[in-house]
C-alpha positions as CSV (number, residue, x, y, z in Angstrom):
1,X,59.3,112.4,127.8
2,X,62.0,109.9,127.7
3,X,61.7,106.8,125.4
4,X,62.4,103.1,127.3
5,X,65.8,101.9,125.9
6,X,67.0,99.0,127.8
7,X,69.5,98.2,124.6
8,X,73.1,96.8,125.5
9,X,71.4,95.9,129.3
10,X,70.8,92.5,130.4
11,X,68.1,91.8,132.7
12,X,67.3,88.3,135.2
13,X,63.3,87.4,135.2
14,X,62.6,84.5,137.7
15,X,59.3,82.6,137.1
16,X,59.7,83.4,133.3
17,X,58.3,80.5,131.7
18,X,54.6,81.3,132.1
19,X,52.2,84.0,133.0
20,X,53.3,87.3,134.5
21,X,56.9,86.6,134.3
22,X,57.0,85.5,130.0
23,X,54.8,88.8,129.7
24,X,57.7,90.6,131.9
25,X,60.0,88.9,129.9
26,X,58.9,89.8,126.5
27,X,58.5,93.6,127.4
28,X,61.8,93.7,128.2
29,X,63.0,92.4,125.7
30,X,61.2,94.7,122.8
31,X,62.4,97.4,124.7
32,X,66.4,96.4,124.1
33,X,67.4,94.3,126.8
34,X,69.0,90.9,126.8
35,X,67.4,87.9,129.2
36,X,68.5,85.7,131.5
37,X,65.4,83.6,132.3
38,X,64.9,81.3,135.2
39,X,61.8,78.8,136.1
40,X,61.8,75.3,137.8
41,X,59.4,74.5,134.6
42,X,62.0,73.5,132.4
43,X,60.2,72.8,129.1
44,X,57.9,75.8,129.2
45,X,60.6,77.3,129.7
46,X,62.6,76.7,127.0
47,X,59.7,77.5,124.6
48,X,59.5,80.8,126.3
49,X,62.9,81.6,125.8
50,X,63.0,80.1,122.1
51,X,60.5,82.9,121.3
52,X,62.5,85.7,122.7
53,X,65.6,84.4,120.8
54,X,63.6,84.3,117.7
55,X,62.8,88.1,118.0
56,X,66.3,88.7,118.1
57,X,67.6,89.1,121.4
58,X,70.5,87.0,123.5
59,X,68.5,84.9,125.8
60,X,69.8,82.6,128.4
61,X,67.6,80.0,130.5
62,X,68.3,78.7,133.5
63,X,66.7,75.7,135.0
64,X,66.2,76.8,138.5
65,X,64.4,76.2,141.9
66,X,64.3,79.4,143.7
67,X,63.2,78.1,147.2
68,X,67.3,76.7,147.1
69,X,69.7,79.5,148.3
70,X,72.3,78.1,146.6
71,X,70.6,77.7,143.3
72,X,69.7,81.4,143.2
73,X,72.7,82.3,143.9
74,X,74.1,80.3,140.9
75,X,71.2,81.4,138.9
76,X,73.0,84.9,139.2
77,X,76.0,83.8,138.3
78,X,75.1,82.0,135.2
79,X,73.6,85.1,133.8
80,X,76.2,87.4,134.1
81,X,78.9,84.9,133.1
82,X,76.7,84.0,129.9
83,X,75.8,87.5,128.7
84,X,78.4,89.2,130.4
85,X,76.3,91.3,132.8
86,X,72.8,92.1,135.1
87,X,71.7,95.5,135.0
88,X,67.9,94.4,136.0
89,X,66.6,92.0,138.3
90,X,62.8,90.9,138.3
91,X,62.2,88.9,141.2
92,X,58.5,87.1,139.9
93,X,58.9,84.0,140.7
94,X,55.8,82.8,143.5
95,X,53.1,80.7,144.1
96,X,50.3,79.5,146.6
97,X,48.1,77.0,148.0
98,X,44.6,77.3,150.0
99,X,44.1,76.4,153.2
100,X,43.1,77.4,156.7
101,X,45.4,78.5,159.0
102,X,45.1,76.1,161.4
103,X,45.7,72.9,158.7
104,X,48.9,74.8,157.2
105,X,52.1,72.5,158.6
106,X,56.0,73.6,159.2
107,X,56.5,72.0,155.5
108,X,54.1,73.9,153.8
109,X,54.6,77.3,155.8
110,X,58.3,76.9,154.7
111,X,57.5,76.0,151.2
112,X,55.6,79.4,150.5
113,X,58.5,81.7,152.4
114,X,60.8,80.1,150.8
115,X,59.4,80.5,147.6
116,X,57.8,84.0,147.9
117,X,60.0,85.6,150.2
118,X,63.5,83.5,150.4
119,X,64.0,83.4,146.8
120,X,63.8,87.6,146.7
121,X,66.0,87.8,149.8
122,X,68.6,85.8,148.0
123,X,68.5,86.8,144.7
124,X,68.9,90.2,145.1
125,X,71.8,89.6,147.7
126,X,73.7,88.1,144.6
127,X,72.6,90.6,142.3
128,X,73.3,93.5,145.0
129,X,77.0,92.3,145.6
130,X,77.5,91.8,142.0
131,X,76.3,95.5,141.0
132,X,78.4,96.8,144.1
133,X,81.6,95.3,143.0
134,X,81.4,96.1,139.4
135,X,79.8,100.1,140.1
136,X,76.6,99.0,138.3
137,X,73.6,100.9,139.3
138,X,71.3,98.1,139.0
139,X,67.8,97.9,139.5
140,X,65.4,95.6,141.4
141,X,61.6,95.1,140.9
142,X,60.0,92.7,143.2
143,X,56.6,91.2,142.4
144,X,54.7,90.9,145.7
145,X,51.0,90.9,145.6
146,X,47.7,92.9,147.3
147,X,47.4,89.7,149.4
148,X,50.4,91.5,151.1
149,X,48.2,94.6,151.8
150,X,44.9,93.4,153.2
151,X,43.7,90.3,155.4
152,X,43.6,87.3,153.4
153,X,42.0,84.0,154.9
154,X,43.2,80.6,153.1
155,X,46.2,82.4,152.2
156,X,47.7,82.9,155.4
157,X,51.3,82.4,154.9
158,X,51.4,84.1,151.1
159,X,50.5,86.9,152.3
160,X,52.5,87.2,155.5
161,X,55.7,86.4,152.8
162,X,53.7,89.1,150.2
163,X,53.8,91.6,153.0
164,X,57.5,90.8,153.7
165,X,58.8,91.2,150.4
166,X,57.2,94.9,150.7
167,X,58.9,95.6,153.8
168,X,62.3,94.2,152.2
169,X,61.5,96.5,149.0
170,X,61.6,99.4,151.3
171,X,64.6,98.6,153.7
172,X,66.5,97.2,150.4
173,X,66.1,100.6,148.7
174,X,67.4,102.4,152.1
175,X,70.7,100.2,152.4
176,X,71.1,100.2,148.7
177,X,70.7,103.7,147.4
178,X,73.9,104.9,148.4
179,X,74.9,102.8,145.8
180,X,72.8,104.1,142.8
181,X,70.6,100.6,142.9
182,X,66.9,101.4,143.0
183,X,64.7,98.5,144.4
184,X,60.9,98.7,143.9
185,X,57.7,96.5,143.5
186,X,54.6,96.0,141.8
187,X,51.6,94.5,143.7
188,X,49.5,92.6,141.1
189,X,45.9,91.2,141.8
190,X,43.1,89.1,139.8
191,X,44.7,88.3,136.3
192,X,44.0,85.8,133.9
193,X,46.6,83.0,134.5
194,X,47.2,79.5,133.8
195,X,45.4,77.6,136.7
196,X,46.7,77.2,140.4
197,X,47.1,73.9,141.7
198,X,45.0,73.7,144.9
199,X,43.7,77.1,144.3
200,X,39.7,77.2,143.2
201,X,39.1,78.6,139.8
202,X,37.3,82.2,140.7
203,X,33.8,83.2,139.3
204,X,35.3,85.7,137.1
205,X,32.3,87.6,136.4
206,X,31.7,88.5,140.1
207,X,34.8,89.4,140.8
208,X,34.9,91.8,137.8
209,X,32.2,93.6,139.4
210,X,34.3,94.6,142.1
211,X,36.8,95.8,140.1
212,X,36.6,99.7,138.7
213,X,37.9,99.4,135.6
214,X,35.3,96.5,134.9
215,X,37.9,93.6,133.7
216,X,40.4,91.3,134.7
217,X,43.8,92.1,134.6
218,X,46.3,90.7,132.1
219,X,50.2,89.8,132.4
220,X,51.1,92.5,129.9
221,X,49.5,95.0,132.9
222,X,51.9,93.9,135.1
223,X,54.6,93.8,132.2
224,X,54.0,97.7,131.5
225,X,54.4,98.6,135.5
226,X,58.1,96.4,135.6
227,X,59.2,98.4,132.3
228,X,58.5,101.4,134.0
229,X,60.5,100.8,136.8
230,X,63.2,99.1,135.1
231,X,63.7,102.5,132.8
232,X,65.0,105.7,133.3
233,X,61.5,106.6,133.5
234,X,61.4,106.1,137.2
235,X,65.2,106.9,137.5
236,X,64.6,109.0,140.9
237,X,61.9,106.3,142.2
238,X,62.8,103.9,145.0
239,X,61.3,101.8,147.7
240,X,57.7,102.4,146.0
241,X,55.0,99.6,145.6
242,X,53.0,100.2,143.1
243,X,49.5,98.4,142.8
244,X,48.3,97.1,139.5
245,X,44.5,95.7,140.2
246,X,42.1,97.6,138.1
247,X,41.1,99.7,141.2
248,X,39.9,96.8,143.4
249,X,41.9,97.5,146.2
250,X,41.1,100.8,146.9
251,X,37.3,99.9,146.2
252,X,37.4,97.2,148.5
253,X,38.6,99.7,151.3
254,X,35.4,101.9,151.0
255,X,32.2,100.3,153.1
256,X,29.1,100.4,150.6
257,X,31.0,100.9,147.4
258,X,30.9,97.5,146.1
259,X,29.8,95.9,143.5
260,X,31.1,99.4,141.3
261,X,28.6,100.1,138.9
262,X,29.5,102.5,136.1
263,X,27.7,105.7,136.2
264,X,26.8,108.0,133.3
265,X,28.7,111.9,133.8
266,X,26.2,114.8,133.3
267,X,28.0,118.2,132.7
268,X,26.7,120.7,135.1
């Protein structure tokens, strides 16, 4: 088994200030990568950057709103200029609010699409242009959601944008594969995170009963999946979306399977 070693490589993580993004950045740093970290939450971003720099990694923090295409392009350019190269792009930034379909106005719809899909489009476009020009076999890891793979009342625009991320992942794997660029995605589900504005806090106990592995996810669970896609362990894997949800999605597809209860096994 090949060890995960990203020494000498540079990874750019969007939405890196907190939660899943911070956990991903930490995992990449522990594997030896230097880091470009982008987020709109400047204070939290600086704290995360300081923590990772203290571990001995080179870290460059970028205050960027990924809803703005020129800012996303500058983010990629700044990472290369500061750290000398770019090998891995993690499109993690995203967010949502809860509202019925008929109550989402144009501004709300476009904001969600720009944040969750447009940012992936423009960041990957900028990174891929750099990789092709310099002969780098780059890796893109997109953070989608299990909401992309099922009906999601109250989050229609968000789910549609995340479904777009899954489709874009597949298409870009084909288009960029001839250049040695791999494009994959992960699809998280119930995860312990800071509260989202406009989203009611979940009933964790009730939801945990619907998860076959019996617990909420932690940011580090998703970081491990990203690390796999960033490393040579996945050297012949592209265009894939890895669901990281403790089995919740497959359990929900089985009629009468919920709530899931642990069963004692007997040997016959």
